[in-house]
C-alpha positions as CSV (number, residue, x, y, z in Angstrom):
1,K,-256.5,49.6,282.5
2,D,-254.0,48.4,285.2
3,V,-251.0,49.2,282.9
4,N,-252.4,52.6,282.2
5,R,-252.9,53.4,285.9
6,K,-249.3,52.3,286.6
7,V,-248.0,54.5,283.7
8,K,-249.8,57.5,285.1
9,A,-248.8,56.8,288.7
10,A,-245.1,56.4,287.7
11,L,-245.2,59.7,285.7
12,D,-246.8,61.5,288.6
13,A,-244.0,60.3,290.9
14,G,-241.4,61.7,288.5
15,L,-240.3,58.3,287.1
16,D,-239.4,57.4,283.6
17,V,-241.5,54.6,282.1
18,V,-240.7,51.7,279.8
19,L,-244.0,50.5,278.3
20,C,-243.6,47.0,277.0
21,I,-245.9,45.8,274.2
22,G,-246.0,42.7,272.0
23,E,-248.0,39.9,270.5
24,T,-248.3,36.2,271.2
25,Q,-247.3,33.6,268.7
26,E,-251.0,32.9,268.0
27,E,-251.6,36.6,267.3
28,Y,-248.5,36.7,265.0
29,K,-249.7,33.8,263.0
30,A,-253.2,35.3,262.7
31,G,-251.6,38.5,261.2
32,L,-252.7,40.7,264.1
33,V,-249.3,42.2,265.1
34,E,-250.3,45.8,264.1
35,H,-253.8,45.5,265.6
36,V,-252.5,44.1,268.9
37,T,-249.7,46.6,269.4
38,A,-251.9,49.6,268.4
39,L,-254.5,48.4,271.0
40,Q,-251.8,48.1,273.7
41,L,-250.4,51.5,272.9
42,A,-253.8,53.2,272.9
43,K,-254.8,51.7,276.2
44,G,-251.4,52.1,277.9
45,L,-250.9,55.7,276.8
46,S,-254.5,56.9,277.2
47,G,-254.6,60.4,278.7
48,V,-250.8,60.8,278.7
49,P,-249.8,64.3,277.7
50,T,-247.5,64.8,274.7
51,R,-244.8,66.4,276.9
52,E,-244.8,63.5,279.3
53,A,-244.6,61.0,276.5
54,V,-241.7,62.7,274.8
55,N,-239.6,63.2,278.0
56,H,-240.4,60.2,280.1
57,I,-241.8,57.3,278.0
58,T,-239.8,54.6,276.2
59,I,-241.7,52.0,274.1
60,A,-240.3,48.5,274.1
61,Y,-241.6,46.1,271.5
62,E,-241.1,42.7,273.0
63,P,-242.9,39.8,271.1
64,V,-244.1,37.4,273.7
65,W,-243.0,34.4,271.7
66,A,-239.4,35.7,271.8
67,I,-239.1,36.3,275.6
68,G,-236.7,33.8,277.1
69,T,-237.1,31.3,274.2
70,G,-233.9,32.1,272.4
71,L,-236.0,33.1,269.4
72,T,-235.5,36.5,268.0
73,A,-237.6,38.4,265.4
74,T,-235.5,39.0,262.3
75,P,-234.3,42.6,261.8
76,K,-236.7,43.1,258.9
77,I,-239.7,41.7,260.9
78,A,-238.8,43.8,263.9
79,Q,-238.3,46.9,261.8
80,K,-241.7,46.5,260.1
81,T,-243.4,46.4,263.6
82,H,-241.3,49.3,264.9
83,K,-242.3,51.4,261.8
84,A,-246.0,50.7,262.5
85,I,-245.5,51.7,266.1
86,R,-243.8,55.0,265.0
87,K,-246.8,55.6,262.7
88,W,-249.2,55.1,265.5
89,L,-247.3,57.5,267.7
90,K,-247.3,60.1,264.9
91,G,-251.1,59.9,264.7
92,R,-251.4,60.2,268.5
93,F,-248.8,62.8,269.4
94,G,-247.7,64.3,266.1
95,K,-244.7,63.8,263.8
96,E,-242.0,65.6,265.9
97,A,-243.0,63.9,269.1
98,S,-243.1,60.5,267.5
99,E,-239.5,60.9,266.4
100,R,-238.4,61.8,269.9
101,I,-240.0,58.8,271.7
102,P,-237.5,55.9,271.8
103,I,-238.7,52.6,270.5
104,Q,-236.5,49.7,271.7
105,Y,-236.6,46.0,270.8
106,G,-236.7,43.3,273.4
107,G,-236.9,39.5,273.1
108,S,-233.8,37.4,273.4
109,V,-231.4,40.1,272.3
110,T,-227.8,38.7,272.0
111,P,-224.4,40.0,270.8
112,E,-225.0,38.0,267.6
113,T,-228.3,39.8,266.8
114,A,-227.8,43.2,268.4
115,T,-225.9,45.0,265.6
116,K,-228.3,44.1,262.8
117,L,-231.4,44.8,265.0
118,M,-230.2,48.3,266.1
119,S,-229.0,49.2,262.6
120,M,-232.7,49.3,261.5
121,P,-234.0,52.9,261.1
122,D,-236.9,52.7,263.6
123,I,-235.1,50.5,266.3
124,D,-233.6,53.0,268.7
125,G,-232.1,50.5,271.2
126,A,-232.6,47.2,272.9
127,L,-234.3,45.9,276.1
128,V,-231.8,43.3,277.2
129,G,-232.8,40.4,279.4
130,G,-230.7,37.3,280.1
131,A,-227.7,38.5,278.1
132,S,-227.3,41.4,280.6
133,L,-226.3,38.8,283.3
134,S,-223.0,38.2,281.4
135,A,-220.6,41.1,281.5
136,D,-218.9,40.1,278.3
137,K,-222.2,39.7,276.4
138,F,-223.6,42.9,277.7
139,Q,-220.4,44.8,276.8
140,S,-220.7,43.4,273.2
141,I,-224.3,44.6,273.0
142,F,-223.5,48.0,274.5
143,S,-220.7,48.3,271.9
144,A,-223.0,47.4,269.1
145,A,-225.5,50.0,270.3
146,A,-222.8,52.7,270.3
147,L,-221.6,51.7,266.9
148,T,-225.0,51.8,265.2
149,A,-225.9,55.0,267.0
150,N,-222.8,56.7,265.6
151,E,-223.6,55.4,262.1
152,K,-227.1,56.7,262.3
153,L,-225.9,60.1,263.5
154,N,-223.4,60.3,260.7
155,K,-226.0,59.4,258.1
156,M,-228.3,62.1,259.5
157,S,-225.6,64.7,259.4
158,A,-224.8,63.7,255.9
159,G,-228.4,64.0,254.9
160,E,-228.6,60.3,253.8
161,T,-231.8,59.4,255.7
162,D,-235.1,59.5,253.8
163,E,-236.8,61.4,256.7
164,P,-234.1,63.0,259.0
165,K,-235.5,63.4,262.5
166,T,-236.5,66.9,263.5
167,V,-235.8,67.7,267.2
168,K,-238.0,70.4,268.6
169,S,-238.0,72.0,272.0
170,D,-240.4,71.0,274.8
171,Q,-242.1,74.4,274.4
172,D,-242.8,73.6,270.7
173,L,-244.3,70.3,271.6
174,I,-246.5,71.7,274.3
175,S,-248.4,73.6,271.6
176,Q,-249.3,70.3,270.1
177,E,-251.3,69.1,273.1
178,D,-254.5,69.8,271.2
179,N,-253.7,66.4,269.7
180,Y,-255.3,64.8,272.8
181,W,-258.0,62.4,271.9
182,D,-261.5,62.9,273.1
183,L,-261.6,60.2,275.8
184,T,-265.1,59.2,275.0
185,E,-264.2,58.6,271.3
186,E,-261.0,56.9,272.4
187,V,-262.9,54.4,274.5
188,Q,-265.3,53.7,271.7
189,N,-262.5,53.1,269.2
190,L,-260.7,50.8,271.7
191,S,-263.8,48.8,272.2
192,L,-264.3,48.3,268.4
193,E,-260.7,47.4,267.9
194,K,-260.7,44.9,270.7
195,K,-263.8,43.3,269.2
196,E,-262.0,43.0,265.8
197,V,-258.9,41.4,267.4
198,N,-261.0,39.0,269.4
199,S,-263.0,38.1,266.3
200,K,-259.9,37.4,264.2
201,L,-258.3,35.3,267.0
202,R,-261.5,33.3,267.4
203,D,-261.5,32.6,263.7
204,A,-257.9,31.5,263.8
205,R,-258.6,29.1,266.8
206,E,-261.6,27.6,265.0
207,K,-259.5,26.9,262.0
208,K,-256.8,25.3,264.2
209,E,-259.4,23.1,265.8
210,G,-260.8,22.0,262.4
211,V,-264.0,23.9,262.9
212,A,-265.4,25.8,259.8
213,A,-264.5,29.4,260.3
214,K,-266.5,32.4,259.1
215,E,-265.3,34.4,256.2
216,S,-263.0,37.1,257.6
217,G,-263.6,39.6,254.8
218,D,-259.9,40.5,254.7
219,P,-259.2,41.5,251.1
220,S,-255.6,40.2,251.4
221,L,-256.9,36.7,251.6
222,S,-257.8,36.7,247.9
223,A,-256.5,38.3,244.8
224,T,-258.1,39.5,241.6
225,P,-259.3,36.6,239.6
226,P,-257.7,36.2,236.1
227,S,-259.6,38.0,233.3
228,S,-261.5,36.0,230.8
229,S,-262.0,36.8,227.1
230,S,-265.6,35.6,227.3
231,S,-268.0,35.5,230.2
232,S,-271.7,34.9,230.8
233,S,-273.4,37.2,233.2
234,S,-276.9,36.1,232.4
235,S,-276.6,32.6,233.7
236,S,-278.0,32.4,237.2
237,S,-277.4,28.7,237.6
238,S,-273.6,28.7,237.3
239,S,-271.7,27.2,240.2
240,P,-269.9,29.6,242.6
241,P,-266.2,30.1,242.0
242,K,-263.8,27.7,243.7
243,K,-262.2,29.2,246.8
244,A,-258.6,28.7,248.1
245,K,-258.1,25.7,250.3
246,V,-256.8,27.4,253.4
247,S,-254.8,25.8,256.2
248,R,-256.6,25.1,259.5
249,L,-254.0,27.4,261.0
250,A,-254.0,31.1,260.1
251,V,-252.3,32.0,256.9
252,V,-248.9,33.7,257.5
253,R,-248.5,36.9,255.6
254,L,-245.0,38.1,254.5
255,D,-243.8,41.0,252.4
256,G,-241.1,40.5,249.8
257,E,-238.4,43.1,249.3
258,E,-236.2,43.9,246.4
259,L,-232.7,42.6,247.0
260,I,-230.7,42.7,243.7
261,P,-231.5,45.1,240.9
262,C,-230.4,42.6,238.2
263,R,-233.1,43.7,235.6
264,N,-233.6,40.2,234.2
265,D,-235.8,39.6,231.1
266,L,-236.9,36.3,232.6
267,G,-235.2,35.4,235.8
268,E,-235.5,31.7,236.8
269,S,-234.0,28.7,238.6
270,P,-232.5,30.1,241.8
271,V,-230.3,27.7,243.6
272,Y,-228.2,28.3,246.8
273,S,-224.9,26.6,247.4
274,Q,-224.1,26.2,251.1
275,R,-220.6,25.1,250.2
276,E,-219.9,28.5,248.6
277,N,-222.5,30.6,250.4
278,R,-223.4,31.7,246.9
279,L,-226.7,32.2,245.0
280,Y,-227.0,31.2,241.3
281,W,-229.9,31.9,238.9
282,V,-230.4,32.3,235.2
283,D,-232.0,34.9,232.9
284,I,-233.6,32.6,230.3
285,T,-234.2,34.9,227.4
286,G,-231.4,37.3,228.4
287,K,-229.0,34.3,228.0
288,K,-227.2,35.0,231.2
289,L,-226.0,33.1,234.3
290,W,-226.1,35.2,237.5
291,M,-224.3,34.7,240.8
292,W,-224.0,36.5,244.1
293,N,-221.7,35.8,247.0
294,L,-223.7,36.3,250.2
295,D,-220.6,37.5,252.0
296,Q,-220.6,40.6,249.8
297,E,-223.1,43.4,249.2
298,P,-226.1,42.6,246.8
299,Q,-224.8,45.2,244.3
300,T,-221.8,43.0,243.7
301,A,-223.9,40.3,241.9
302,A,-222.4,39.5,238.5
303,H,-223.3,37.5,235.4
304,I,-221.7,35.8,232.4
305,S,-223.2,35.6,229.0
306,L,-224.3,32.3,227.5
307,P,-224.5,31.2,223.8
308,S,-228.2,30.4,223.9
309,M,-231.3,30.4,226.1
310,V,-230.9,28.5,229.3
311,G,-233.7,26.7,231.1
312,C,-232.2,26.0,234.5
313,V,-229.0,25.7,236.5
314,S,-228.0,23.0,239.0
315,L,-225.1,22.4,241.4
316,R,-222.5,19.7,240.7
317,E,-221.2,17.2,243.2
318,N,-218.3,18.1,245.4
319,G,-218.2,21.7,244.3
320,K,-217.1,20.8,240.8
321,G,-219.1,23.6,239.2
322,L,-222.5,23.9,237.7
323,L,-224.8,22.0,235.2
324,L,-226.6,24.2,232.7
325,A,-229.6,23.2,230.5
326,L,-229.0,25.2,227.4
327,Q,-231.2,25.2,224.3
328,D,-229.0,22.7,222.5
329,G,-228.3,20.4,225.5
330,F,-226.8,19.9,228.9
331,H,-223.4,21.4,229.7
332,K,-221.1,21.0,232.7
333,L,-219.5,24.3,233.7
334,S,-216.3,24.2,235.8
335,P,-216.0,26.4,238.9
336,M,-215.9,30.2,238.2
337,T,-213.8,33.0,239.7
338,P,-214.6,36.7,239.5
339,N,-212.4,37.0,236.4
340,T,-212.9,33.6,234.9
341,A,-216.1,32.2,233.3
342,G,-215.0,28.6,233.6
343,S,-214.7,25.9,230.9
344,S,-217.7,23.9,229.7
345,E,-218.3,20.4,228.5
346,K,-221.5,19.2,226.7
347,I,-222.7,15.9,228.2
348,A,-226.1,15.4,226.5
349,D,-228.1,16.9,223.6
350,W,-231.5,18.4,224.0
351,I,-233.2,15.5,222.2
352,E,-236.3,17.4,221.2
353,L,-234.3,20.0,219.3
354,K,-234.5,18.2,215.9
355,Y,-238.2,17.5,216.1
356,F,-240.0,20.2,218.1
357,D,-239.9,23.9,218.7
358,T,-239.0,23.5,222.4
359,R,-236.2,24.1,224.9
360,P,-235.4,22.8,228.4
361,N,-237.3,24.7,231.1
362,D,-237.8,24.0,234.8
363,G,-235.5,21.4,236.3
364,R,-234.2,20.3,239.7
365,V,-231.8,17.6,241.0
366,D,-233.5,14.8,242.9
367,R,-232.2,13.5,246.2
368,N,-230.1,10.9,244.4
369,G,-228.2,13.2,242.1
370,N,-230.2,13.0,238.9
371,L,-231.5,16.0,237.1
372,I,-235.3,16.0,236.3
373,V,-236.1,18.5,233.6
374,G,-239.1,19.3,231.5
375,S,-239.6,21.3,228.3
376,Y,-241.2,24.5,227.1
377,N,-243.2,24.7,223.9
378,F,-242.4,28.0,222.2
379,Q,-245.7,27.9,220.4
380,H,-247.9,27.0,223.3
381,R,-249.8,30.3,223.2
382,Q,-250.6,29.9,219.5
383,D,-251.4,26.2,219.1
384,G,-251.7,25.0,222.6
385,E,-250.1,21.6,221.8
386,E,-248.9,19.4,224.6
387,I,-245.8,18.0,223.0
388,G,-243.1,18.4,225.7
389,G,-241.5,15.5,227.6
390,L,-240.4,15.1,231.1
391,Y,-236.9,13.6,231.4
392,R,-234.4,12.3,233.9
393,L,-230.7,13.1,233.1
394,R,-228.6,10.4,234.6
395,P,-225.0,11.2,235.9
396,D,-223.7,9.3,232.8
397,G,-225.3,11.8,230.5
398,T,-228.2,9.6,229.2
399,L,-231.7,10.8,229.2
400,Q,-234.8,8.8,230.2
401,M,-238.4,9.9,229.6
402,I,-240.2,9.4,232.9
403,L,-243.7,10.5,232.1
404,D,-245.9,9.4,229.1
405,E,-248.1,12.4,229.4
406,K,-247.0,15.5,227.4
407,H,-247.2,19.1,228.5
408,R,-246.8,22.7,227.3
409,V,-244.8,24.4,230.0
410,S,-243.1,22.3,232.7
411,N,-242.8,23.8,236.2
412,C,-242.9,23.1,239.9
413,I,-240.4,20.2,239.8
414,S,-239.5,19.6,243.4
415,F,-239.1,16.7,245.8
416,T,-240.2,16.0,249.3
417,P,-237.4,15.8,252.0
418,D,-237.3,12.0,251.7
419,G,-237.1,12.2,247.9
420,K,-240.0,9.7,247.5
421,K,-242.5,12.2,246.1
422,M,-242.2,14.7,243.2
423,F,-244.3,17.7,242.4
424,F,-245.0,18.8,238.8
425,A,-247.2,21.3,237.0
426,D,-248.1,22.1,233.4
427,T,-248.4,25.9,234.1
428,P,-251.3,26.8,231.8
429,T,-253.5,24.2,233.6
430,R,-253.1,26.0,237.0
431,R,-252.8,22.5,238.6
432,I,-250.0,21.1,240.7
433,F,-249.7,17.3,240.8
434,Q,-247.8,15.0,243.2
435,F,-246.3,11.6,242.1
436,D,-244.7,8.8,243.9
437,Y,-241.1,8.9,242.7
438,D,-238.7,5.9,242.4
439,P,-235.0,7.0,242.1
440,N,-234.0,3.5,240.8
441,L,-232.5,4.2,237.4
442,N,-233.6,0.8,236.1
443,N,-237.2,1.6,236.6
444,P,-238.6,2.7,233.2
445,Q,-241.6,4.3,234.8
446,P,-240.4,6.0,238.0
447,L,-243.5,8.2,238.4
448,S,-246.7,6.6,239.7
449,N,-249.8,7.3,241.8
450,K,-250.5,10.7,240.3
451,K,-252.8,12.8,242.3
452,L,-254.0,16.4,242.3
453,F,-252.1,18.3,245.0
454,Y,-253.4,21.8,244.5
455,E,-255.4,23.7,242.0
456,I,-255.1,27.5,241.8
457,P,-258.6,28.6,242.9
458,S,-260.7,31.0,240.8
459,D,-260.4,33.7,243.3
460,M,-256.6,33.7,243.2
461,S,-254.7,35.2,240.2
462,G,-251.6,33.7,238.7
463,M,-250.3,30.4,237.5
464,P,-247.8,28.0,239.1
465,D,-244.2,28.5,238.0
466,G,-241.0,27.5,239.8
467,A,-241.2,25.9,243.2
468,N,-239.1,24.4,246.0
469,T,-239.8,22.4,249.2
470,D,-238.9,23.1,252.8
471,S,-237.7,20.8,255.6
472,E,-241.3,19.9,256.5
473,G,-242.3,19.1,253.0
474,G,-244.2,22.3,252.4
475,L,-244.2,23.5,248.8
476,W,-243.3,27.2,248.1
477,V,-244.7,28.1,244.7
478,A,-244.1,31.3,242.6
479,L,-247.4,32.4,241.0
480,T,-246.5,34.1,237.7
481,G,-249.0,36.8,237.0
482,G,-250.1,36.7,240.6
483,E,-247.6,39.0,242.3
484,K,-247.1,36.5,245.1
485,V,-245.4,33.4,246.3
486,I,-247.5,30.9,248.3
487,R,-246.6,28.0,250.6
488,L,-248.7,24.9,250.5
489,S,-248.6,22.6,253.5
490,P,-247.8,18.9,253.0
491,D,-251.6,18.4,252.9
492,G,-252.0,20.8,250.1
493,E,-253.4,23.7,252.1
494,L,-252.5,27.4,251.7
495,S,-250.4,28.2,254.8
496,A,-248.3,31.3,253.8
497,V,-248.4,34.1,251.3
498,V,-245.4,36.4,250.3
499,S,-246.7,39.6,248.6
500,L,-244.7,41.1,245.8
501,P,-246.7,44.2,244.6
502,G,-245.9,45.1,241.0
503,A,-243.5,42.2,240.5
504,N,-244.1,39.0,238.5
505,P,-242.4,36.1,240.4
506,T,-241.1,33.1,238.4
507,S,-239.3,30.8,240.8
508,V,-238.2,30.5,244.5
509,T,-235.7,28.8,246.6
510,I,-234.7,28.9,250.3
511,G,-231.1,29.7,251.1
512,G,-228.8,31.7,253.3
513,P,-226.4,30.3,256.0
514,R,-229.3,29.4,258.2
515,L,-231.6,28.4,255.3
516,D,-234.2,30.9,256.5
517,T,-234.3,33.3,253.5
518,L,-236.5,33.1,250.4
519,F,-234.9,34.1,247.2
520,I,-237.4,35.0,244.4
521,T,-236.7,35.5,240.8
522,T,-239.0,37.7,238.6
523,R,-239.6,38.5,235.0
524,K,-239.3,41.9,233.3
525,G,-242.0,44.4,234.2
526,P,-242.7,47.8,235.9
527,D,-241.2,46.4,239.2
528,G,-240.1,43.0,237.9
529,G,-236.9,41.5,236.6
530,N,-235.0,41.9,239.9
531,M,-234.2,39.4,242.7
532,Y,-236.5,39.6,245.7
533,T,-236.2,38.2,249.2
534,A,-238.2,37.5,252.4
535,I,-237.0,36.3,255.8
536,L,-238.8,33.4,257.2
537,P,-240.1,34.0,260.8
538,P,-238.8,31.6,263.4
539,F,-241.9,29.4,263.5
540,L,-241.9,28.5,259.8
541,P,-239.8,25.6,258.7
542,R,-236.3,26.2,257.3
543,G,-235.1,25.2,253.8
544,L,-233.1,22.1,252.7
545,P,-229.6,21.9,251.3
546,E,-229.8,22.0,247.4
547,P,-229.1,18.5,246.0
548,E,-226.1,18.2,243.7
549,F,-225.8,16.5,240.3
550,K,-223.6,13.3,240.6
551,E,-220.4,13.0,238.6
552,E,-219.9,10.1,236.1
553,E,-218.2,9.7,232.8
554,P,-220.8,10.6,230.1
555,K,-221.8,7.9,227.6
556,R,-221.5,8.4,223.9
557,R,-224.5,10.0,222.4
558,T,-226.4,8.4,219.5
559,E,-228.4,9.8,216.5
560,N,-231.5,8.1,217.9
561,A,-231.5,9.9,221.2
562,L,-235.2,10.7,221.2
563,S,-236.2,7.0,220.8
564,D,-233.4,5.9,223.1
565,A,-235.0,8.1,225.8
566,G,-238.3,6.3,225.3
567,Y,-240.1,9.3,223.8
568,K,-243.6,8.5,222.5
569,A,-245.0,10.9,220.0
570,P,-248.2,12.7,221.2
571,R,-251.5,11.7,219.6
572,K,-252.4,15.4,218.7
573,Y,-250.6,17.1,215.9
574,G,-252.4,20.4,215.5
575,S,-254.3,19.1,212.5
576,T,-257.4,17.1,211.7
577,L,-257.5,13.3,211.4
578,E,-258.3,13.8,207.7
579,D,-255.0,15.7,207.3
580,R,-253.1,12.8,208.8
581,Q,-254.9,10.3,206.6
582,V,-254.2,12.3,203.5
583,L,-250.5,12.5,204.3
584,E,-250.2,8.8,205.1
585,S,-252.0,7.9,201.9
586,R,-249.2,9.7,200.0
587,G,-246.5,7.7,201.7
588,I,-245.5,10.5,204.1
589,D,-244.6,9.3,207.7
590,V,-246.2,12.0,209.8
591,D,-244.1,11.2,212.8
592,E,-241.0,12.2,210.8
593,I,-242.2,15.7,209.9
594,P,-239.8,18.2,211.7
595,R,-241.5,20.2,214.4
596,H,-244.8,18.7,213.4
597,N,-246.7,20.7,216.0
598,H,-246.9,23.5,213.5
599,E,-250.0,23.4,211.3
600,S,-248.1,25.3,208.6
601,E,-245.8,22.3,208.2
602,F,-248.8,20.1,207.5
603,R,-250.1,22.6,204.9
604,K,-246.7,22.6,203.2
605,Y,-246.4,18.8,203.1
606,K,-250.1,18.5,202.0
């Protein structure tokens, strides 16, 4: 009320008004930015005529958490809020008026951030604080504003903007003053909205204090549960579905945006090289290796074709190139140039190739320079057999099986910042496990103390796919089939969600010069197959540099690579015990049957 009275008094005195609005960090984390700014606009501009708003009002969005802290909202985060403010102004004063009311950004504006901020379509300028005390800094910001303004004007004149602003005369706008809200209705709406904001903040505080919070009813907190081929609606005694384990702090909500239109069949394994400022990823079934230099436009991303399917890509030590897990084995690839694919050297066979219908799948280098990689059973949807192994590729090219348990589709391989714990998931189980990890190559069983880290709840769609950890040990997981990427805190609680409507995410990494950008691969679909991105807000942890595969002379490979690696055949073979007994009674060694996970092979031998 005080702000509204000041606005009106200033307008009555013939002054121009800068109305500052913005949320606290607590409100941001609670996902209330649009609620809070809309409430502030409605109360601050209550009873202000359209003509006065257009000619004498400037809106300044100034997030409280960025004032004087050195923190700045990223251009995309600021643009999202400015767009919401513009939408509110359109509903209050009309489209033409909303396009003529300037919306500035304030909050630690510096010469380094000014150009990108003011290049956003709904950011019309900057409210400059501390930087205005330095003539050089303020001159740089002023120059950035002039440059971006000219660029926007040129685009408008060329008709390149989606919605070119229509400037009407004051007389045209006066006729729109029937847009005034009925003040009684306005006060009622403000009261209801204030209650909603306070209710959500109260829930967020209760969660932060460890007190059980009430269900918020926000549909974005859950996704459509996966469909089931058979269900029972008649059972009244069934237990309620398991809910997501939510962090004591409010869940941060982000929106992913398409970055590179690469149209992959099955994009996977994104890794960021700080040394090159380059992003690499693979298209598994498309048999391609992709790369993008972040110093260039996203449209310049390029690819090279590969001789077979590829499970994952890793960086090699000291910028010596890449390590690819192809269908037949592991290949070192020398550094590439825009016109040269680079030479390759095979350092190890895929040891399951002779025996099973599998290929390398998810993989990541540990903190000591070894590649951990699991396998993918091509027939897992038909026979459901758990036959795949989990291996450690040493720098000398030898493979070591590190887990006796078998799986169908390996994923989520990631390491905590200290490298002492490893995450792993067999995707169809919808469970993510955490192990103690020993990097000592002489330890035949480096994984121990297995525990369930997170199980995808029944009210959340999707299955765990590729993942990566951040600097605080949080695990970012792509949920294939779930149209989202989630962050799990080090305690295994849901703490952030990145929405990707229409896209099917497959893996995620954190990169960029400041390690503050999520890069998300997707699989082919209506809006899938492209590279997506999301900028991490300042209060979320940054990423970690991608570990590199160490360099050593590879050892000579042997014909008994599978047994050399310590592989133990699974107990299940897709047949009955009677089948096995019949075969053994005829002198046939079941363990030597090629790709014996196929029941058809058993029938043939039988």
